[in-house]
Each structure stands twice: as structure tokens, then as C-alpha cells.
C-alpha positions as CSV (number, residue, x, y, z in Angstrom):
1,M,-12.2,-34.4,199.2
2,N,-11.3,-30.6,200.1
3,Y,-11.1,-29.0,197.0
4,N,-13.7,-28.7,193.8
5,Q,-12.9,-29.7,190.5
6,C,-13.2,-26.9,188.7
7,W,-14.6,-27.6,184.8
8,L,-14.5,-31.2,185.4
9,N,-17.3,-30.9,187.9
10,Y,-19.5,-32.0,185.5
11,N,-22.7,-30.0,185.8
12,P,-26.0,-31.8,185.1
13,I,-28.0,-30.9,182.1
14,S,-31.8,-31.3,182.7
15,N,-32.4,-30.7,178.7
16,Y,-29.6,-32.2,176.9
17,P,-30.6,-32.7,173.1
18,D,-28.7,-36.1,172.0
19,K,-28.9,-38.0,175.1
20,E,-30.7,-40.1,173.4
21,V,-27.5,-41.4,171.2
22,L,-25.6,-41.5,174.3
23,S,-28.8,-43.7,175.8
24,D,-27.4,-47.5,176.4
25,I,-24.5,-47.3,175.3
26,A,-21.3,-49.2,175.6
27,I,-17.4,-48.4,175.6
28,F,-14.8,-50.5,173.4
29,T,-11.2,-49.8,172.7
30,G,-9.0,-50.7,169.9
31,V,-6.4,-51.4,172.7
32,N,-5.5,-55.2,173.2
33,K,-3.1,-54.9,176.5
34,S,-3.4,-53.3,180.0
35,S,-3.4,-49.7,179.4
36,A,-3.5,-46.9,182.2
37,I,-3.8,-43.9,179.6
38,I,-6.7,-46.2,178.2
39,E,-8.5,-46.7,181.8
40,N,-7.9,-43.3,182.9
41,A,-10.1,-42.5,179.7
42,V,-13.0,-44.7,180.2
43,N,-13.2,-43.8,183.3
44,E,-13.7,-40.5,183.1
45,L,-16.4,-41.3,180.2
46,E,-17.8,-43.0,183.1
47,L,-17.5,-40.4,185.3
48,A,-18.9,-37.5,183.5
49,L,-21.9,-39.0,181.6
50,K,-23.3,-40.5,185.2
51,R,-22.9,-36.9,186.3
52,I,-23.9,-34.8,183.7
53,L,-26.7,-37.0,181.9
54,N,-27.5,-39.4,184.4
55,I,-26.6,-42.3,182.0
56,T,-24.6,-45.5,183.5
57,I,-22.8,-46.9,180.6
58,N,-21.5,-50.4,180.4
59,R,-17.6,-51.3,179.3
60,Q,-16.8,-53.5,176.7
61,Q,-13.1,-53.8,175.9
62,H,-10.7,-55.5,173.3
63,I,-11.6,-54.8,170.0
64,E,-8.9,-56.8,167.3
65,D,-9.8,-55.4,164.7
66,A,-11.4,-53.1,162.8
67,K,-13.9,-55.7,161.4
68,Q,-15.1,-56.0,164.9
69,A,-15.2,-51.8,165.3
70,D,-17.4,-51.9,161.9
71,A,-20.2,-54.6,163.4
72,I,-20.8,-52.9,166.7
73,Q,-23.7,-50.2,165.7
74,T,-24.0,-48.9,169.4
75,G,-21.5,-47.1,171.6
76,I,-18.8,-45.3,172.1
77,I,-15.5,-46.7,170.3
78,L,-11.8,-45.8,170.8
79,M,-9.8,-47.2,168.3
80,I,-6.1,-46.9,167.5
81,T,-6.1,-46.0,163.8
82,N,-2.9,-45.6,161.2
83,S,-3.7,-41.6,160.1
84,E,-2.1,-38.7,159.1
85,L,-2.6,-37.2,162.2
86,K,0.1,-36.1,164.6
87,D,0.6,-38.8,167.8
88,E,-1.6,-36.5,170.2
89,G,-3.9,-35.5,167.9
90,F,-7.5,-37.3,167.5
91,I,-10.6,-37.4,165.2
92,L,-14.3,-37.5,166.5
93,K,-16.9,-38.8,164.6
94,Q,-20.9,-39.6,164.6
95,E,-22.3,-41.9,162.7
96,G,-25.6,-43.4,163.4
97,N,-26.0,-44.5,166.7
98,R,-22.0,-44.3,168.0
99,I,-19.4,-42.2,168.2
100,L,-16.0,-42.9,167.2
101,I,-12.7,-42.0,168.8
102,Q,-9.6,-42.2,166.6
103,A,-6.2,-41.6,167.1
104,N,-3.1,-43.0,166.2
105,T,-1.6,-43.4,169.8
106,E,-3.2,-43.9,173.1
107,Q,-2.8,-40.0,174.5
108,G,-4.7,-39.0,171.4
109,L,-7.6,-40.9,172.5
110,L,-7.2,-39.1,175.8
111,Y,-7.5,-36.1,174.1
112,G,-10.3,-37.4,172.1
113,T,-12.1,-38.5,175.1
114,F,-12.0,-35.0,176.8
115,D,-13.0,-33.0,173.7
116,L,-16.3,-35.3,173.5
117,I,-16.7,-34.7,177.3
118,R,-16.3,-31.1,176.9
119,R,-18.7,-30.9,174.5
120,I,-21.2,-32.4,176.0
121,A,-20.5,-30.7,179.4
122,Q,-21.6,-27.8,177.7
123,G,-24.4,-28.5,176.3
124,D,-23.1,-28.8,172.5
125,R,-25.0,-31.2,170.5
126,I,-22.9,-33.7,168.9
127,K,-25.0,-35.4,165.9
128,E,-23.1,-35.6,162.8
129,L,-19.7,-34.7,164.8
130,D,-16.8,-34.8,162.4
131,I,-13.7,-33.5,164.3
132,R,-10.2,-33.8,163.3
133,Q,-7.7,-31.8,165.5
134,N,-4.0,-31.7,166.2
135,P,-2.4,-29.8,168.7
136,K,-0.6,-26.5,167.3
137,N,2.4,-26.9,169.7
138,N,4.1,-30.0,170.4
139,I,5.3,-28.7,174.5
140,R,2.5,-27.4,176.1
141,I,4.0,-26.9,180.1
142,L,3.5,-25.7,183.0
143,N,5.9,-24.4,185.4
144,H,5.0,-24.5,189.0
145,W,7.5,-22.7,191.5
146,D,7.2,-24.5,194.0
147,N,9.3,-24.8,197.4
148,M,10.4,-27.7,199.1
149,D,8.8,-26.0,202.5
150,G,5.4,-26.0,201.0
151,S,5.5,-22.3,200.1
152,I,5.0,-20.7,196.5
153,E,7.3,-18.1,194.7
154,R,4.2,-15.6,193.5
155,G,1.9,-18.1,195.0
156,Y,-1.6,-17.0,195.4
157,S,-3.9,-19.5,196.0
158,G,-2.7,-21.2,199.3
159,K,0.4,-23.7,199.8
160,S,1.9,-26.4,197.3
161,F,0.1,-30.1,196.6
162,F,3.5,-31.2,195.8
163,F,6.0,-30.4,198.8
164,E,5.9,-30.0,202.3
165,N,8.3,-30.0,204.9
166,E,10.7,-31.3,202.4
167,E,8.8,-34.5,201.3
168,L,7.3,-34.9,198.5
169,L,3.1,-34.9,198.2
170,V,1.6,-38.3,196.0
171,N,-2.5,-38.1,196.9
172,D,-6.2,-37.9,195.4
173,R,-4.6,-34.4,194.4
174,T,-2.1,-35.0,192.5
175,R,-4.3,-37.3,190.2
176,D,-7.3,-34.7,190.2
177,Y,-4.5,-32.2,189.3
178,A,-3.4,-34.4,186.5
179,R,-7.5,-35.0,185.7
180,L,-7.7,-31.0,185.2
181,I,-4.2,-30.1,183.3
182,A,-4.6,-33.1,180.8
183,S,-8.0,-32.3,179.8
184,V,-7.2,-29.3,178.8
185,G,-3.9,-30.6,176.8
186,I,-1.5,-29.6,178.8
187,N,1.5,-33.0,178.5
188,A,4.3,-31.8,180.8
189,T,5.0,-30.1,183.8
190,V,8.0,-28.7,186.3
191,I,6.8,-29.5,189.7
192,N,9.4,-27.2,192.0
193,N,10.6,-23.9,191.5
194,V,12.9,-22.5,188.8
195,N,15.3,-21.2,192.1
196,V,16.8,-24.2,193.1
197,R,17.8,-23.7,196.7
198,G,18.5,-26.4,199.5
199,A,16.5,-30.0,199.8
200,A,15.0,-28.5,196.0
201,S,18.8,-29.5,194.9
202,E,18.5,-33.2,196.1
203,L,15.1,-34.2,193.6
204,V,17.3,-35.3,191.3
205,T,18.8,-38.4,193.8
206,D,17.5,-41.4,195.2
207,R,16.1,-39.4,198.5
208,Y,13.5,-38.4,196.0
209,L,13.6,-40.7,192.9
210,D,10.9,-43.6,194.6
211,K,8.9,-41.0,195.4
212,L,8.8,-38.9,192.0
213,R,8.4,-42.4,189.7
214,T,5.1,-42.8,191.9
215,M,4.2,-39.2,190.6
216,A,5.5,-39.8,187.4
217,D,3.4,-43.0,187.0
218,I,-0.1,-41.0,187.6
219,F,1.2,-38.2,185.1
220,E,2.1,-41.0,182.7
221,G,-1.6,-42.4,182.7
222,Y,-2.5,-38.6,182.1
223,G,0.0,-38.2,178.6
224,I,1.4,-35.9,181.5
225,K,6.1,-35.7,181.0
226,L,7.9,-35.0,184.4
227,Y,10.3,-32.0,184.4
228,L,12.8,-30.8,187.3
229,S,14.1,-27.9,187.8
230,A,17.8,-28.4,188.2
231,N,20.5,-26.4,190.3
232,F,23.4,-26.0,187.8
233,A,25.8,-25.4,191.0
234,A,24.3,-29.4,191.9
235,P,27.9,-31.0,191.8
236,I,29.4,-28.7,194.0
237,E,26.4,-28.4,196.4
238,I,25.3,-31.7,196.7
239,G,27.9,-33.6,194.5
240,G,31.4,-32.6,196.8
241,L,33.2,-31.6,193.5
242,S,34.8,-27.6,194.0
243,V,33.5,-26.7,190.5
244,S,30.1,-26.7,188.3
245,D,32.3,-25.8,184.8
246,P,30.1,-27.1,182.2
247,L,33.3,-28.1,180.0
248,D,35.2,-29.8,183.6
249,K,35.3,-33.6,182.5
250,D,34.0,-34.6,186.1
251,V,31.6,-31.7,186.6
252,I,29.9,-33.9,182.7
253,N,30.7,-37.1,184.6
254,W,28.9,-36.2,187.4
255,W,25.7,-34.9,185.4
256,D,26.1,-38.1,183.0
257,K,26.0,-40.2,185.9
258,C,22.8,-38.5,187.9
259,V,21.2,-38.7,184.4
260,R,21.4,-42.3,183.9
261,N,20.1,-43.4,187.6
262,I,17.1,-40.6,187.1
263,Y,16.1,-42.2,184.4
264,S,16.9,-46.1,185.8
265,K,14.2,-45.1,188.3
266,I,11.5,-43.1,185.7
267,P,11.8,-44.1,182.3
268,S,9.3,-41.3,181.2
269,F,11.2,-38.1,183.0
270,G,11.2,-35.3,180.8
271,G,14.3,-33.4,181.4
272,F,15.1,-30.5,183.1
273,L,14.4,-26.9,183.3
274,I,17.3,-24.5,184.8
275,K,18.0,-20.7,185.4
276,A,21.4,-19.8,185.2
277,D,23.0,-16.8,185.8
278,S,20.2,-14.3,186.5
279,E,19.4,-13.1,189.8
280,G,22.1,-14.5,191.5
281,R,21.4,-17.8,190.8
282,P,24.5,-19.6,189.7
283,G,25.7,-20.3,185.9
284,P,28.2,-20.8,183.1
285,F,29.4,-17.2,183.3
286,T,31.0,-17.7,186.8
287,Y,34.0,-19.9,184.2
288,G,34.2,-17.8,180.8
289,R,31.3,-19.8,179.7
290,T,28.6,-19.2,177.2
291,H,24.7,-20.2,177.7
292,A,25.5,-22.8,175.0
293,D,28.6,-24.2,177.1
294,G,26.1,-24.6,180.0
295,A,22.7,-25.4,177.8
296,N,24.8,-28.3,175.8
297,M,26.7,-30.0,178.5
298,L,23.3,-31.0,180.1
299,A,21.3,-31.8,177.2
300,R,24.2,-34.3,176.0
301,A,23.7,-36.0,179.3
302,L,19.4,-36.2,178.5
303,K,20.1,-37.1,174.5
304,P,20.4,-41.0,174.7
305,Y,17.1,-41.4,176.9
306,G,15.2,-38.6,175.0
307,G,15.3,-36.0,177.5
308,L,14.7,-32.2,177.1
309,L,16.8,-29.0,178.2
310,I,14.7,-25.8,178.9
311,W,16.9,-23.0,179.2
312,R,14.8,-20.0,180.5
313,C,16.7,-16.4,179.1
314,F,15.5,-14.8,182.1
315,V,19.0,-13.2,182.7
316,Y,18.9,-9.5,183.5
317,N,22.1,-9.8,185.6
318,C,22.6,-5.7,184.3
319,Q,22.8,-4.1,187.4
320,Q,22.7,-0.8,187.1
321,D,23.4,3.1,188.3
322,W,19.6,5.1,188.0
323,R,21.2,7.9,186.7
324,D,22.8,6.0,183.8
325,Y,20.3,6.5,180.7
326,K,21.8,3.6,178.6
327,T,22.1,0.9,180.2
328,D,18.6,-1.3,180.0
329,R,17.1,-4.2,181.1
330,A,14.6,-4.7,178.5
331,R,17.7,-5.5,176.1
332,A,19.3,-8.0,178.4
333,A,17.7,-11.3,177.0
334,Y,18.6,-10.4,173.3
335,D,22.0,-9.5,173.9
336,N,23.3,-12.3,175.8
337,F,21.3,-15.1,173.3
338,I,21.7,-13.1,169.9
339,G,25.3,-14.3,169.2
340,L,24.2,-17.5,170.1
341,D,22.0,-18.6,167.5
342,G,22.3,-22.2,165.7
343,K,24.8,-22.9,169.0
344,F,22.7,-24.6,170.8
345,D,22.2,-28.4,170.5
346,D,18.2,-30.0,168.9
347,N,17.0,-31.2,172.5
348,V,17.9,-27.7,174.3
349,I,14.7,-25.1,174.2
350,L,15.3,-21.7,175.1
351,Q,12.2,-20.5,176.9
352,I,11.9,-16.7,176.5
353,K,9.5,-14.8,178.3
354,N,6.8,-12.8,176.2
355,G,8.2,-9.6,176.9
356,P,11.4,-8.0,177.1
357,M,11.2,-7.5,181.2
358,D,8.9,-9.1,183.8
359,F,5.5,-10.0,183.1
360,Q,4.0,-6.3,183.3
361,V,0.3,-5.4,182.6
362,R,1.5,-4.3,179.4
363,E,4.7,-4.8,177.4
364,P,6.2,-5.4,174.0
365,V,6.8,-8.9,172.9
366,S,10.4,-10.2,173.4
367,P,12.8,-9.4,169.9
368,L,14.2,-12.7,170.5
369,F,11.6,-13.9,169.2
370,G,11.8,-12.3,165.9
371,A,15.7,-12.8,165.9
372,L,16.6,-16.5,166.2
373,K,16.3,-18.4,163.6
374,N,18.1,-21.9,164.5
375,T,17.2,-22.4,168.1
376,N,14.4,-24.0,169.7
377,M,12.1,-21.6,171.2
378,I,9.1,-21.8,173.9
379,L,7.5,-18.9,174.4
380,E,6.6,-18.1,178.4
381,V,3.9,-16.3,179.6
382,Q,2.6,-16.1,183.5
383,A,-0.5,-17.0,184.4
384,A,-0.1,-16.7,188.3
385,Q,-1.2,-12.8,188.0
386,E,2.4,-11.6,190.0
387,Y,1.8,-7.9,188.2
388,T,-1.7,-7.9,187.4
389,G,-3.4,-8.8,190.6
390,Q,-1.9,-11.5,192.2
391,Q,-5.5,-13.2,192.2
392,R,-7.4,-11.1,194.4
393,D,-8.6,-8.2,191.4
394,V,-10.0,-10.9,188.6
395,C,-7.5,-10.6,185.3
396,Y,-8.7,-12.4,182.3
397,L,-5.0,-12.7,180.7
398,I,-6.2,-14.8,177.5
399,P,-6.9,-11.5,175.4
400,M,-3.0,-10.4,176.3
401,W,-1.7,-14.1,175.3
402,K,-3.7,-13.4,171.7
403,E,-2.3,-10.5,170.9
404,I,1.3,-11.7,171.7
405,L,0.6,-14.9,169.7
406,E,-0.5,-12.7,166.7
407,F,2.2,-10.9,166.5
408,E,4.1,-10.6,163.3
409,T,7.8,-10.2,163.7
410,Y,9.2,-10.2,159.9
411,S,11.8,-12.5,161.2
412,K,10.8,-14.8,157.8
413,S,9.2,-13.7,153.9
414,G,5.9,-14.9,154.0
415,G,4.6,-14.0,157.6
416,S,6.6,-15.1,161.1
417,K,4.4,-14.5,163.6
418,I,4.9,-15.3,167.1
419,S,2.3,-18.3,166.9
420,N,4.5,-19.8,164.1
421,I,7.8,-19.7,165.6
422,V,6.5,-21.2,169.0
423,S,4.8,-23.8,166.7
424,G,8.0,-25.0,165.0
425,N,6.3,-23.8,161.6
426,T,8.3,-21.1,160.6
427,Y,11.6,-22.6,161.0
428,N,10.7,-26.8,160.9
429,Q,11.6,-27.7,164.4
430,L,9.9,-30.0,166.7
431,N,11.0,-29.0,169.8
432,C,9.1,-25.7,170.4
433,G,5.8,-24.4,172.4
434,M,4.1,-22.9,175.6
435,A,5.0,-22.7,178.8
436,A,2.9,-20.6,181.4
437,V,4.3,-20.4,185.2
438,T,1.1,-21.9,186.8
439,N,-1.7,-19.9,189.2
440,T,-1.9,-23.1,191.4
441,G,-2.3,-24.2,195.0
442,N,-4.2,-26.3,197.9
443,D,-7.0,-23.8,197.9
444,Y,-10.5,-25.0,197.8
445,N,-10.8,-23.8,194.6
446,W,-7.5,-24.2,193.3
447,T,-6.5,-20.9,192.1
448,G,-7.9,-18.7,195.1
449,H,-9.9,-16.6,192.8
450,D,-12.9,-18.8,191.7
451,L,-12.8,-16.4,188.6
452,V,-9.0,-16.8,187.4
453,A,-9.2,-20.7,187.0
454,S,-9.8,-19.3,183.4
455,N,-6.2,-18.6,183.0
456,L,-5.2,-22.0,183.8
457,Y,-7.9,-23.4,181.7
458,G,-7.1,-20.8,178.7
459,F,-3.9,-21.6,178.3
460,G,-4.3,-24.8,178.0
461,R,-6.4,-24.7,175.2
462,L,-5.3,-21.8,173.8
463,S,-1.7,-23.6,174.2
464,W,-3.4,-27.2,172.4
465,D,-5.1,-24.4,169.7
466,T,-3.5,-21.0,169.3
467,E,-6.5,-19.7,166.7
468,L,-8.9,-20.2,169.5
469,S,-10.3,-16.9,170.3
470,S,-11.0,-15.3,173.9
471,E,-14.4,-15.5,173.7
472,Q,-14.5,-18.6,173.0
473,I,-12.4,-20.4,175.2
474,A,-14.2,-18.0,177.6
475,R,-17.3,-19.4,177.2
476,E,-16.0,-23.1,177.0
477,W,-14.7,-22.4,180.7
478,I,-17.7,-20.8,181.6
479,L,-20.5,-23.7,180.3
480,Q,-18.5,-25.8,182.2
481,T,-18.0,-24.3,185.5
482,F,-21.5,-22.5,186.2
483,P,-24.8,-23.7,186.2
484,Q,-26.6,-23.5,182.8
485,D,-28.0,-20.1,182.7
486,E,-27.8,-17.2,180.5
487,R,-27.8,-14.5,182.7
488,V,-24.8,-16.2,184.8
489,H,-22.9,-16.6,181.2
490,N,-23.5,-13.5,180.1
491,A,-22.1,-11.6,182.7
492,V,-19.1,-13.7,183.5
493,L,-18.2,-13.6,180.5
494,D,-18.6,-9.7,180.2
495,I,-16.7,-9.5,183.6
496,L,-13.9,-11.7,181.6
497,L,-13.4,-9.9,178.6
498,K,-13.4,-6.2,179.9
499,S,-10.8,-7.5,182.9
500,W,-7.4,-7.0,181.5
501,S,-7.9,-3.9,179.9
502,V,-10.0,-3.2,183.2
503,Y,-6.7,-3.5,184.8
504,E,-4.6,-1.7,182.8
505,K,-6.6,1.4,182.8
506,Y,-6.4,1.9,187.2
507,T,-2.9,0.7,186.8
508,S,0.0,1.6,184.4
509,P,-0.6,4.1,181.4
510,L,0.5,2.9,177.9
511,G,3.2,0.5,178.5
512,I,4.9,2.0,181.9
513,G,5.1,-0.9,184.5
514,W,6.5,-1.5,187.9
515,M,4.7,1.3,189.8
516,V,4.2,-1.2,192.2
517,N,5.6,-2.3,195.9
518,P,8.8,-3.4,195.5
519,H,9.2,-7.8,196.7
520,S,5.2,-8.3,197.1
521,H,4.9,-6.5,194.0
522,Y,0.9,-5.7,195.0
523,G,-0.2,-2.1,195.0
524,V,0.3,0.7,194.0
525,N,3.9,3.1,195.1
526,V,5.0,4.7,191.4
527,D,8.9,5.0,192.6
528,G,8.7,1.7,193.9
529,Y,11.6,0.6,191.4
530,E,12.3,4.0,189.9
531,Y,15.4,4.6,191.6
532,D,16.4,0.9,191.9
533,R,19.7,-1.0,191.0
534,W,18.1,-3.3,187.9
535,G,16.7,-0.1,186.2
536,T,14.4,2.7,186.1
537,Y,10.8,2.3,184.4
538,H,9.0,5.8,184.7
539,R,11.7,8.6,184.4
540,A,8.9,11.2,185.4
541,D,9.8,14.6,186.0
542,R,7.9,18.0,185.3
543,D,7.5,18.0,182.1
544,G,6.8,14.6,181.1
545,M,7.7,10.8,181.8
546,G,8.6,7.4,179.7
547,V,12.1,5.6,178.8
548,D,13.5,7.0,175.5
549,R,14.5,3.1,173.8
550,T,14.9,5.0,170.7
551,V,18.1,4.1,168.6
552,K,18.5,7.7,167.7
553,N,18.9,8.9,171.5
554,G,18.1,6.6,173.6
555,T,19.5,3.2,174.9
556,G,18.9,1.6,171.1
557,Y,16.9,-1.2,172.5
558,V,14.3,-0.4,169.6
559,G,16.8,-1.8,167.1
560,Q,16.4,-5.1,168.6
561,Y,13.5,-5.7,166.4
562,N,13.2,-6.6,162.4
563,E,11.5,-3.8,159.9
564,P,9.2,-2.6,159.6
565,N,8.4,-2.9,163.6
566,A,12.0,-1.2,164.6
567,S,10.7,2.2,162.2
568,M,7.3,1.8,163.9
569,Y,8.8,2.0,167.4
570,E,11.4,4.3,167.2
571,N,9.0,7.5,166.4
572,K,6.7,8.3,168.6
573,E,3.7,9.2,165.7
574,T,3.7,5.9,164.7
575,C,4.3,3.6,168.1
576,P,1.7,2.1,169.0
577,E,-0.3,4.1,171.5
578,E,-0.6,1.3,174.3
579,L,3.1,1.0,174.3
580,L,3.9,5.2,173.6
581,L,5.7,5.7,177.3
582,F,7.8,2.0,176.8
583,F,9.6,3.5,173.9
584,H,9.5,7.3,174.4
585,Y,9.9,9.9,176.2
586,I,6.5,11.5,176.6
587,R,5.5,15.9,177.5
588,Y,2.4,15.9,179.7
589,D,0.9,18.4,176.8
590,Y,1.5,15.7,173.9
591,R,-1.9,15.0,172.1
592,L,-3.1,11.2,171.7
593,S,-5.3,10.1,168.8
594,S,-7.9,11.0,171.0
595,G,-6.9,14.7,171.3
596,K,-6.6,14.6,174.9
597,T,-3.1,15.2,176.6
598,L,-1.4,12.3,178.2
599,I,-1.9,14.0,181.5
600,Q,-5.6,13.9,181.1
601,H,-5.5,10.4,179.6
602,I,-4.0,9.3,182.6
603,Y,-6.3,11.0,184.8
604,D,-9.1,10.0,183.1
605,T,-8.1,6.4,182.7
606,H,-7.7,6.0,186.3
607,F,-11.2,7.1,187.1
608,E,-12.2,5.2,184.5
609,G,-11.2,1.6,185.6
610,V,-12.5,2.3,189.1
611,E,-15.8,2.7,187.5
612,D,-15.6,-0.9,185.4
613,V,-14.9,-2.3,188.7
614,I,-17.3,-1.0,190.6
615,K,-19.7,-1.9,187.2
616,M,-18.2,-5.5,187.7
617,A,-19.1,-6.1,190.8
618,K,-22.2,-5.0,190.5
619,D,-22.7,-7.1,187.7
620,W,-21.4,-10.1,190.4
621,E,-24.1,-8.8,193.1
622,G,-26.5,-9.5,190.5
623,L,-25.9,-13.4,190.3
624,K,-26.3,-14.0,193.8
625,G,-29.1,-17.0,194.1
626,L,-27.9,-18.0,190.7
627,V,-24.6,-19.5,191.6
628,A,-23.6,-21.6,194.6
629,S,-23.6,-19.6,197.6
630,D,-19.6,-20.8,198.4
631,I,-18.8,-19.4,195.1
632,Y,-20.8,-16.0,195.2
633,E,-19.0,-15.3,198.4
634,R,-15.8,-16.0,197.6
635,V,-15.8,-13.9,194.4
636,S,-17.7,-11.2,196.1
637,A,-14.6,-10.5,198.6
638,R,-12.5,-10.7,196.1
639,F,-14.2,-7.7,194.6
640,E,-14.2,-5.6,197.9
641,M,-10.2,-6.1,197.8
642,Q,-10.2,-5.4,194.0
643,L,-12.3,-2.1,194.5
644,S,-10.3,-1.1,197.3
645,N,-6.4,-1.6,195.2
646,A,-8.3,0.2,192.1
647,K,-8.8,3.3,194.4
648,E,-5.7,3.3,195.6
649,W,-3.9,2.9,192.4
650,R,-6.3,5.8,190.7
651,D,-5.7,8.3,193.5
652,R,-2.0,7.7,193.5
653,V,-1.0,7.8,190.7
654,N,-3.3,10.7,189.8
655,T,-2.1,12.5,192.8
656,Y,1.5,11.6,191.7
657,F,1.3,13.0,188.2
658,Y,-0.2,16.3,188.9
659,R,2.4,17.4,191.6
660,K,5.0,16.4,189.2
661,S,3.1,18.4,186.6
662,G,0.9,21.3,187.9
663,K,-1.4,20.4,185.3
664,N,-5.4,20.1,186.4
665,D,-7.9,17.5,185.6
666,E,-9.8,19.4,183.1
667,K,-13.2,18.1,184.2
668,G,-12.9,19.1,187.7
669,R,-12.1,16.0,189.8
670,K,-10.6,15.8,193.0
671,I,-6.6,15.2,192.5
672,Y,-5.6,14.6,196.2
């Protein structure tokens, strides 16, 4: 095995306070049949207790009823029970010398088992435990952008561990991947890129279905549904038809037959993820049809088998002349989908990016979340750091996602935060949740940068419980990943919690994004996308910078928000300063709430960002000898890259705006 197990390494704890409660235990289950999920849960308990506490457990199984369970005085008891829990919920309770894990389903028992292990691995006490948990979101799904040749679009952690040379890989790493994501509550995964091309179109055919069945069986043993990204033009590209019109009878029949065949081979199949009519991908617009026409056609093929159709709202074929100040890419998702609210079938889910653009370090929340009231929605975030350092720069993203989830949309009286909308609670919907474009690859440490495994861990935990704090999630991950040493924990926690704001400081000021090298999206290029066919993003001139998106004078994007958000963003005096340049053109001499001018704020934050990176790197240096040497060396190398990147951002951005504005740095620092 040439890879590690991340937070499932199960580091030994020498002074665990409640070890006697777990000594000489036996495991009992109330499942009177062979069960892959229960077997995996019990195996995980055995492995964890052996590695963490050096306890070898005895295994007994098949309790027939609750009476037998009550008679057992010592052990861990996994019991299927009838309660008011959700299907995936669990109860975790310590009574005397026994620990009860109860759930309505085997999947709930699995999550309860991982919760118990997590508490022990963190060194938490388990005496007098009395926990009842239900997931906040029903759908907690990863999107892999893996290609069939083994490459990963926007991948920064090596190559795919699903594909190589147009073949599927199913091996020990497949199972360990399932263990990792199940341990944090993720219950679905899409294994291939949303940009479906070439052999990937054939994943829905017999060429791959037998191997996919093997993979799906492994996933099913950990409560995970397998999804595939499908090519909307598959009836043409692999079906021999002349069209892929969603209202064409031959196209409908082709998809019906295709889906029937998939479920005959993979009964547990989750459904399809579709990207259509965006960035040149085929879709219903070709035939004068709507997104609802396209999505509903596929959803109806999946419906008899309980399958779901996830339709991405990333639609921005709104190419423009850079001289055009009215066309606005930020408007695209809302403009394309608002008129279709209520027209999608109940097994269609719209997957909406957290912001209106493309995973920038700072964006407002997509206004679609406050506008759609009769449509299932999934919030899409990006754990892969495409625009936030590409896993070379540490950037702990949970604080960003927490801000998004806490945003009040005012779509319904009584409160309608994003967290309540995507959980389905606001509009009493079931098929809702959260998705993350994941950050994994076949690197030894799964995520390229050891510290950014915290984003994968954090997404799972946050999608399970949106009320968890960024700090709590970070502490959990640190305690399970690093040795039991307070110096390590405090240093890594400090690095993680400030890393997002640090990255923002030395890159994009006050909501301006896209100042990156085109195509690679790493490294500074202030005008990289400024005269691009997809839009302009800072519009800097000699007097100021920013994009006017107001209703009064700009693109009108502000009008897509509900009140009072629309009025808040419309007025530069009330607009949150971290988004000021996203919504307004601002003069360089405009004074912010700090009293600083806009241009001085740009200078200061970029200098501060570099100093912050120096401080983070120095804090990490202080952990030499306290963390594993291989981890220490890998993270140290990443900090060297990050510091070089931060300095380049500082110097290019400050120089650019000095030359634009002609205004000196008030502190007399060197601006090139």
C-alpha cells in the first residue's frame, strides 16, 4: 500500500481515559443476516481499537431481539431499532460497561460506528455518552472531474485512482476511498468528469457496466451511491441517432433502454449528473428546448428505479465583447433557470454553484438560492482549489462554506438561510443537499498537500451537520491526523483558520477575482481575463476599478436578490466591503470604513498577506521533530511554493495598480 489513510490512520493514544470501558469487549449486532455494511462497520471498529488503544476484541453476532440485547452487560451492541430517527441517523449511548449504537438502518449503524471511532481517535471521553444525530442534508455527494485517460481536470493531487488508459481501476484503494468518505458521512459520488468526452460516453454501456458493478458493490457496502456524469449527446455519439432532442421519441426510447440496462447490472445505481449547454457542451438548446425538457426526459428514464437526475446550473454561454458593459456572466444561472421554477420533475435536482461566477476566493451567494421555491437544489462548492491555490497554497475552505450556508436569502418569512434551503427544510423537499468538486488523486496523501485534506474531511462533516463550526471541524481533523501534542494542534489550527483570509489578502481585493493566468488559473495575471470573450472582471482605469452591477447604472445583477439584500448591494455605502468591487466601480481615493483609501487598502493587504505566509511557514518550521518527517518535508516544500506565489501576487498587483492610479504607498514601501 503506497498511500496513507489520512484521518483513518488511527494514531495510538497511550493515556486514553476511558479505556477500561472498552476493555474485553464483544461486538453484537441485531442484523440477523449477512450484511456488507455491518461487516464493514465491525471491521472498522476492530481495526481502530487495535491501532488506537491496542485492544483486541471478540466478535459475537446475531442478537435476535431487544431482550437479548438487554441481557448483555459488556460490549458494543449494534442494534437495528424502530425510532423517530431518519434513515441515516443514529443513537450512541454508553450504559455501564456497554455501548449501544442504534439506528433504523444499517447505514445509520455505520455512521454511528464511525462517530464512536472519531470520538475515541480524538481522545474524547465516552463515559455517559448520549448522542442522537440525524444528517442535516439527505444528499452529500462528491463530484470527481476524472477523465478516462487517468488525468483529472483541475486535479492537483496526481492522477485518477478510478481510471487509467480508458479502463476502470477497482482495487484496495477503491475500498479505502469508500472508507474515507463514508467516515465523514458522504453518501454519494460521481466518479467521472462532467465534461464527458470520448470513452467516458460509453460508461453507460456494457463495455464498462460489469466493472462498474464491482465498484458499486464496494461503495454500497459503505452506504455510498454510485453516480455517473452522462453525455447529453450520447444518443448521437454512441447510439447512432441523428439527434439528441429530448422530445424526440427515438431519443427517449434510447435513454429508457440505456437506463434499464444499467439498473439490470447495477441495482444500487444513483443516477446521472449532467452538464449541458455550457462551455460548448451539448444540450437541449440545440433543439430549441429548455433545461426542464432535457432534465425531465432523463429523470423519467431513471424514475422507475428510484434514480435521480442532477442538472448543473453552470451555464454561461453568454459570450460578449469586452466593450459591452451590460452583458454580465454573473447573471447567467439566474436568467436561464428562474423561469423554469416548478417545471422540473420531483427527481430532478438543480446543482447550483455557491456563487454566480466560478469558485473565486470571494463571491456573493448565487441569487438562485433565494429565487427558486419549487425546485430541488444542491449547493455546489469546490474542494479542489482551482482558484484558491491549487493545493500548493494552503487554504482551508470551511470558513467560506460556513458563510455561504449562513447567508439569509429572505425568500421566505421566518428565515431562509442557504443551509435551510439546501437541506430541504425551507420548502419541505427531500432531494436536496450539498456537493463538492473533490480534491483527491492518487498521490500518497490523497490531496497533494497534507494540510488540505482538511477540506475533504470538512466537506463531509459540514454536509452532515451544517451547524458545526469551522474551528470544531478543524480540531477534529487535526486530532485524528497528527500525534497527540498540544503544540502541533495549536500551530496547525492557527494556520488553517486564517489561511482563507490570508490567501484573499495577497490575491483578490474586495471581491475582484479572475486576475489569474488563463487556462491554468494559478499565478497572478491581472489582465489575464480582462479582455476575454467570457467577460471582464475588474475594469480598472486611472481613476478606479470594479464592476457596476447595480440596477440603476450597471448590469442589473443586483436586482436578482430579494430585499433587503438587493438594496444593501445596490448602495456602495451599505454593500459589504469584502464584495465592494464585485458590485461597484470605486475610485482609488474612496475611503473605506477603516479610513484607508481603496488604493492603500490594496497595497496594505498584499503586503500583509506575504507577511502572514511567512508567519505560517515559520510556525510550521517549529513543528520539526513533532510530526512525521515525510509530512513535515512535504508541507515545508508547499510553504516555499506558497511564499513565492504570494510575493509574486503582491508585487504584480501593487505595481499594476500603482501604474494605473499613480498613487504612492503612504508607508513608503517599494512598489515596482
